[in-house]
C-alpha positions as CSV (number, residue, x, y, z in Angstrom):
1,M,124.5,92.0,120.9
2,R,124.9,95.7,121.7
3,G,128.4,95.8,120.2
4,Y,127.1,94.1,117.1
5,A,124.3,96.6,116.7
6,L,126.6,99.5,117.2
7,Q,129.0,98.2,114.6
8,R,126.2,97.7,112.1
9,L,124.9,101.3,112.8
10,A,128.3,102.7,112.3
11,V,128.6,101.0,108.9
12,G,125.1,102.1,108.0
13,A,126.0,105.7,108.9
14,V,128.9,105.6,106.5
15,Q,126.7,104.1,103.8
16,L,124.1,106.9,104.3
17,V,126.7,109.6,103.9
18,L,128.0,108.0,100.7
19,L,124.4,107.7,99.4
20,A,123.6,111.3,100.1
21,V,126.7,112.5,98.2
22,L,126.0,110.1,95.3
23,V,122.3,111.2,95.0
24,F,123.3,114.9,95.1
25,L,126.0,114.4,92.4
26,L,123.7,112.3,90.1
27,T,120.8,114.8,90.5
28,S,123.1,117.7,89.8
29,L,124.3,116.0,86.5
30,L,120.7,116.0,85.2
31,P,120.2,118.6,82.4
32,G,118.8,121.9,83.6
33,D,117.8,122.9,87.1
34,A,114.7,123.8,89.0
35,A,114.8,127.4,87.7
36,E,114.8,126.3,84.1
37,V,112.2,123.6,84.6
38,R,109.8,126.0,86.4
39,N,110.0,128.6,83.6
40,N,108.4,128.1,80.3
41,E,110.0,128.2,76.9
42,D,109.2,131.9,76.5
43,A,111.2,132.9,79.6
44,T,114.2,135.1,79.0
45,P,117.6,134.3,80.4
46,E,117.3,137.2,82.8
47,Q,114.1,135.7,84.2
48,V,115.7,132.3,84.6
49,A,118.7,133.8,86.3
50,A,116.5,135.8,88.6
51,L,114.6,132.7,89.7
52,R,117.9,130.8,90.1
53,E,119.1,133.5,92.4
54,Q,115.8,133.5,94.3
55,L,116.1,129.7,94.8
56,R,119.8,130.1,95.8
57,L,120.9,127.8,93.0
58,D,123.6,130.2,91.9
59,R,125.8,129.1,94.9
60,P,128.5,126.5,94.5
61,A,127.4,122.9,94.6
62,W,129.5,122.1,97.7
63,E,128.0,125.0,99.6
64,R,124.4,123.8,98.8
65,F,125.2,120.3,99.8
66,T,126.9,121.4,103.0
67,D,123.9,123.5,104.0
68,W,121.5,120.6,103.3
69,A,123.7,118.2,105.3
70,Q,123.8,120.5,108.3
71,G,120.1,120.8,108.2
72,V,119.7,117.0,108.2
73,L,121.9,116.7,111.3
74,A,119.5,119.2,112.9
75,G,116.4,117.2,111.8
76,D,115.5,119.4,108.8
77,L,115.3,117.6,105.4
78,G,115.4,120.9,103.6
79,T,113.0,123.1,101.6
80,S,111.3,122.1,98.4
81,L,112.3,124.1,95.4
82,V,108.8,123.6,93.9
83,S,106.4,124.2,96.7
84,G,108.6,126.3,98.9
85,G,107.5,124.2,101.9
86,P,109.5,121.8,104.0
87,V,110.5,118.5,102.4
88,L,109.1,116.9,105.6
89,D,105.6,117.9,104.4
90,V,106.1,116.1,101.1
91,L,107.3,113.0,103.1
92,T,104.3,113.2,105.5
93,N,101.8,113.4,102.6
94,S,103.2,110.5,100.7
95,A,104.7,108.1,103.3
96,G,101.4,106.8,104.7
97,V,100.4,104.9,101.6
98,T,103.9,103.5,101.1
99,L,104.0,102.3,104.7
100,L,100.6,100.7,104.4
101,L,101.6,98.9,101.2
102,A,104.8,97.7,102.7
103,A,103.1,96.6,105.9
104,V,100.3,94.6,104.1
105,T,103.0,93.0,101.9
106,F,105.0,92.0,104.9
107,M,102.0,90.5,106.6
108,V,101.3,88.4,103.5
109,V,104.8,87.4,102.7
110,V,106.0,86.0,106.0
111,P,103.1,83.5,106.8
112,L,102.8,82.4,103.1
113,A,106.5,81.9,102.7
114,V,106.8,79.9,106.0
115,L,103.8,77.7,105.0
116,L,105.1,76.9,101.6
117,G,108.6,76.3,102.9
118,V,107.5,74.0,105.7
119,V,105.1,72.0,103.5
120,S,107.7,71.6,100.7
121,G,110.4,70.7,103.2
122,L,108.3,68.0,104.9
123,R,107.5,66.5,101.5
124,E,111.0,66.8,100.0
125,G,111.1,65.3,96.5
126,G,107.3,64.8,96.3
127,R,104.9,66.2,93.8
128,L,103.9,69.1,95.9
129,D,107.5,70.0,96.6
130,R,108.4,69.9,92.9
131,T,105.3,72.0,92.0
132,V,106.1,74.7,94.6
133,T,109.8,74.7,93.5
134,S,108.9,75.1,89.8
135,V,106.4,77.9,90.5
136,T,108.7,79.8,92.8
137,L,111.7,79.6,90.4
138,T,109.5,80.8,87.5
139,L,108.1,83.7,89.4
140,N,111.6,84.7,90.7
141,A,112.8,85.0,87.2
142,V,110.1,87.5,86.2
143,P,111.0,91.1,86.9
144,D,108.5,93.0,89.1
145,F,107.4,95.5,86.4
146,V,106.8,92.7,83.9
147,L,104.7,90.8,86.4
148,A,102.8,94.0,87.1
149,L,102.0,94.6,83.4
150,L,100.9,90.9,83.0
151,L,98.6,91.1,85.9
152,V,97.1,94.4,84.8
153,A,96.6,93.1,81.3
154,G,95.0,89.9,82.4
155,L,93.1,90.6,85.6
156,S,92.2,94.3,85.0
157,L,92.0,95.0,81.3
158,R,90.8,91.7,80.1
159,L,88.7,90.3,83.0
160,G,87.9,93.5,84.8
161,W,88.3,91.9,88.2
162,L,90.6,94.4,89.8
163,P,91.4,98.1,89.4
164,A,94.5,98.7,87.2
165,T,95.6,102.1,88.6
166,W,95.3,104.4,91.5
167,V,94.8,107.5,89.4
168,G,92.2,109.7,91.0
169,V,92.3,107.7,94.3
170,G,93.4,109.1,97.6
171,P,94.6,107.3,100.7
172,A,91.2,107.8,102.4
173,D,89.6,105.8,99.5
174,L,91.4,102.6,100.5
175,L,88.8,101.9,103.2
176,A,86.1,101.9,100.6
177,E,88.1,100.1,97.9
178,P,90.6,97.6,99.5
179,A,90.8,95.9,96.1
180,L,93.2,98.6,95.1
181,L,95.9,96.8,97.2
182,V,95.5,93.4,95.6
183,L,97.6,93.9,92.5
184,P,100.4,96.0,94.0
185,V,100.8,93.6,97.0
186,T,100.8,90.6,94.7
187,V,103.6,92.0,92.6
188,V,105.8,92.9,95.6
189,A,105.0,89.7,97.5
190,A,105.7,87.3,94.6
191,R,109.5,87.5,94.5
192,L,109.8,87.8,98.3
193,V,107.7,84.7,98.9
194,C,109.8,82.8,96.3
195,L,113.1,83.8,98.0
196,L,111.9,83.2,101.6
197,S,110.1,80.0,101.0
198,R,113.1,78.4,99.4
199,Q,115.3,79.3,102.4
200,V,112.7,78.0,104.9
201,R,112.4,74.8,102.8
202,A,116.2,74.4,102.9
203,G,116.2,74.9,106.7
204,V,113.4,72.3,107.2
205,V,115.2,69.7,105.1
206,T,118.5,70.3,106.9
207,V,116.9,70.1,110.4
208,L,114.9,66.9,109.5
209,G,118.2,65.2,108.7
210,A,119.9,66.3,111.9
211,G,120.8,63.6,114.5
212,Y,118.7,65.0,117.3
213,V,115.6,65.0,115.2
214,T,116.2,61.4,114.2
215,Q,116.7,60.4,117.8
216,A,113.6,62.3,118.8
217,R,111.6,60.2,116.3
218,R,113.1,57.0,117.7
219,L,112.0,58.1,121.2
220,G,108.4,58.5,119.9
221,V,108.2,62.3,120.2
222,P,104.8,63.3,118.6
223,R,105.1,64.7,115.1
224,R,103.4,68.0,116.0
225,T,105.7,68.5,119.0
226,L,108.8,67.7,116.9
227,L,107.7,70.2,114.3
228,L,106.8,73.1,116.6
229,R,109.5,72.8,119.2
230,H,112.5,71.5,117.2
231,V,112.1,71.8,113.4
232,L,110.5,75.3,113.0
233,P,112.7,77.3,115.5
234,N,115.9,75.9,113.8
235,A,114.6,76.1,110.3
236,A,113.6,79.7,110.8
237,V,117.2,80.9,110.9
238,P,117.9,80.6,107.1
239,G,114.5,82.4,106.5
240,I,115.4,85.2,108.8
241,Q,118.9,85.5,107.2
242,E,117.2,85.8,103.8
243,L,114.7,88.3,105.3
244,A,117.6,90.5,106.2
245,R,118.8,90.4,102.6
246,V,115.5,90.9,101.0
247,G,114.7,94.1,103.0
248,D,116.0,96.1,100.1
249,N,113.9,94.1,97.7
250,L,110.8,94.9,99.8
251,V,111.5,98.6,99.8
252,G,112.5,98.6,96.1
253,G,109.6,96.5,95.1
254,V,107.1,98.9,96.8
255,L,108.7,101.8,95.0
256,I,108.4,100.0,91.6
257,V,104.7,99.1,92.0
258,E,104.0,102.7,93.1
259,A,105.3,103.9,89.8
260,V,103.5,101.2,87.7
261,F,100.1,101.6,89.5
262,A,100.4,105.4,90.0
263,V,100.2,104.9,93.8
264,P,100.4,108.3,95.5
265,G,103.3,107.3,97.7
266,V,107.0,108.1,98.2
267,A,108.0,106.8,94.8
268,T,105.5,109.1,93.0
269,A,106.7,112.1,95.0
270,L,110.4,111.1,94.2
271,V,109.7,110.8,90.5
272,G,108.0,114.2,90.5
273,A,110.9,115.7,92.4
274,V,113.4,114.4,89.9
275,E,111.4,115.7,86.9
276,A,111.2,119.1,88.6
277,R,114.9,119.0,89.5
278,D,113.9,119.5,93.1
279,V,117.2,118.4,94.6
280,P,116.4,118.9,98.3
281,T,113.3,116.8,98.0
282,V,115.1,114.1,96.0
283,Q,117.9,114.0,98.6
284,G,115.5,113.9,101.6
285,L,113.2,111.2,100.2
286,A,116.1,109.0,99.1
287,L,117.7,109.4,102.5
288,V,114.5,108.4,104.3
289,V,114.0,105.3,102.0
290,A,117.6,104.3,102.6
291,V,117.2,104.6,106.4
292,A,114.0,102.5,106.3
293,A,115.9,99.7,104.3
294,L,118.8,99.9,106.7
295,L,116.7,99.6,109.8
296,F,114.7,96.7,108.4
297,S,117.9,94.9,107.5
298,L,119.4,95.6,110.9
299,A,116.3,94.3,112.8
300,A,116.4,91.1,110.8
301,D,120.1,90.7,111.3
302,L,119.8,91.2,115.1
303,V,117.1,88.6,115.3
304,C,119.3,86.2,113.3
305,H,122.3,87.0,115.4
306,R,120.3,86.2,118.5
307,L,119.1,82.8,117.1
308,V,122.3,81.5,115.5
309,P,124.4,79.5,118.0
310,R,127.8,81.1,118.5
311,T,130.9,79.2,119.7
312,E,133.2,80.8,122.2
313,V,136.9,80.3,122.0
314,L,138.2,78.6,125.1
315,R,141.4,80.2,126.5
């Protein structure tokens, strides 16, 4: 287990380095820089050049990237070109809402996916199974932003049941208005529940057809004991494997709904940094998001690696 974790961490470190380089190159290819964006149209070239020198944007690109990378290794994500403060402050001010949204979504997805998968698997081919399969396949085919717009149009604009946006709402307001979480969580959870429930269903169907389950039935093992002690633990493996793969979908889905619903989270800060050509902030936030996705995937993989039986080669 330790060797497997170290191997995955080594691969993840290489991926993070490549991501950091790619984000820097793509951000640098955007038209203009922070000095041009911060100045208005009446600014003279001399004023733009002076601000560029003040922000140290006149240095070669490789030098700026090297300085930023050295700071990251020392625990410093850099300095924002807009606020002049540490990028860590931008992350601190925006990460709380994103973490809350991701945590609530995760707590909704796992039990709901397990319930749907088990119920469908126990009634393979039945009406309930066909209904759940049809609904999950349909939802899985709908992009997140399309589902978000449909829910806003139907439940918010037409029926007025739920708030359509977080504009003017701060993190502290969530305690007074928990309804703000309903639509974003629903959008993110929809695809994840579809993916996970189908894997759990497949695991339940496979386990129910195994020889040891058939023998346990013949021996009169109670249905509840058979389900809890034999079917669920073994059927959970495909679901955990899928959970490792959908970790990126969870992080990406949260970022999408933040942009759609104007949630003041990491995605909003990232979009603002891109518009302002604030390269250090873009790099820092993208790196943190990538690390979160990597750790989530690694945790699920380690659990799955622990549960999946491994055969040893006899010598």
